[in-house]
C-alpha positions, 0 to 999 in steps of 0.5 A, spaced: 544 290 298 551 291 302 551 294 308 554 301 305 548 301 301 544 302 307 548 307 310 548 315 310 554 315 305 550 312 300 546 319 300 548 324 295 546 330 300 550 327 306 556 326 302 556 333 299 555 336 306 561 332 308 566 334 302 564 341 302 566 342 310 572 337 310 577 342 312 572 344 318 570 337 320 577 334 320 582 336 325 589 338 322 587 335 315 592 339 311 598 336 316 595 329 316 596 330 308 603 332 309 605 326 313 602 322 308 606 325 302 612 325 307 611 317 308 611 316 301 617 320 299 621 317 304 619 310 303 617 309 296 619 316 292 625 312 289 621 307 286 618 309 279 611 307 277 608 305 284 601 302 284 597 305 289 590 303 292 586 309 295 580 305 299 574 309 300 577 314 296 571 319 297 573 325 292 580 322 291 584 327 295 589 322 298 590 319 291 591 327 288 596 329 294 600 323 292 600 324 284 602 331 286 608 328 289 609 323 283 605 323 277 607 317 274 603 313 279 598 308 277 592 309 282 586 305 283 580 309 287 575 305 290 569 307 293 562 305 295 558 312 293 557 313 286 557 321 288 564 321 291 567 317 286 564 322 280 567 327 284 574 323 284 573 323 277 573 330 276 579 331 281 583 327 277 581 328 270 588 331 268 592 324 270 593 318 266 594 311 269 588 312 274 582 307 274 575 307 279 572 302 282 565 303 285 565 297 290 564 297 298 568 294 303 564 288 303 565 287 296 572 287 297 572 282 303 568 277 299 570 278 292 577 279 289 575 285 285 582 288 286 585 283 281 592 286 282 597 288 288 599 294 290 606 298 293 601 302 298 594 302 300 591 308 303 585 310 306 582 316 310 576 316 315 572 310 312 575 304 315 571 306 322 565 304 319 566 297 320 566 293 326 572 290 329 571 283 325 570 287 319 576 291 320 580 284 321 577 281 315 579 288 311 586 288 313 587 281 311 584 282 304 589 288 304 595 284 306 594 279 301 594 285 295 600 288 298 607 287 294 612 284 299 615 291 302 608 294 301 605 299 306 598 300 309 596 307 312 590 309 315 587 316 316 581 315 321 578 316 327 579 311 333 575 310 340 579 312 346 581 307 351 577 310 357 571 315 358 575 320 361 579 321 355 574 320 350 570 326 353 577 330 352 578 328 345 571 330 343 572 337 347 579 338 343 575 336 336 570 341 338 575 347 339 578 345 333 572 346 329 570 353 333 577 355 331 576 354 324 570 357 323 572 363 326 578 363 322 574 362 316 569 367 318 563 362 318 557 364 323 552 358 322 551 352 326 553 347 322 559 344 326 555 345 333 552 338 333 557 334 329 560 330 335 553 328 337 551 326 330 558 322 330 556 319 336 549 317 334 550 315 327 550 307 327 555 307 321 560 309 326 564 303 329 571 306 331 575 301 335 581 303 340 588 304 336 591 298 340 586 293 338 587 295 331 595 295 331 594 289 334 590 286 329 595 288 324 601 285 327 597 278 328 596 278 320 603 279 319 604 286 318 611 289 320 613 296 323 606 297 325 606 304 329 601 310 330 604 315 325 600 321 328 595 322 333 590 328 335 585 326 340 580 321 336 584 322 329 590 318 327 594 315 322 597 308 323 599 302 319 605 297 317 609 294 312 608 287 309 
């Protein structure tokens, strides 16, 4: 049994609750998707038939946003949750050149299941489920599966470098959720304990942004940087 199969994400109800409330739970989700699309158009938009990998794809939103920009993309979506992968199939049923792989990060690291190289690898709110050693192993595997000049972009939560900053970052997160609930006219308490659930969940193993950027540089990635940050939410990556 993989570590994924023992996690909350292997449970369909947990995945559904996250999926249905993502616009409340995730700070500036729409802006982060816009940044991803801008990055793609700027660095890859003049190249046809790009191959993309959406890693830990969830319901396929990252691949979908990129396919809306460039519908000739050849997309591979990987997730350890069969339920999430089913939702991704539904979302992308109108697109060609899309394949789906039901696999965990551990299987990607330990087995050569991807069997091809990519122009851009993207991931959203999934890599933080690995500890630092696991992240480094995954980054190495992804580097090996990028074409020269290809990019890796990770949208994820990070660990603040100090306790004081973490308290503030989590307060920013709660304020965002409260504002979104007010905007949507939601009165239930669904998000009230999300921060405690995030902190208490042993599946969550965030590391500092600096440690992850340093790991990418050590592996050989170039132009490594943080492209967006709002509290614990960030976009970072680099080029092979």
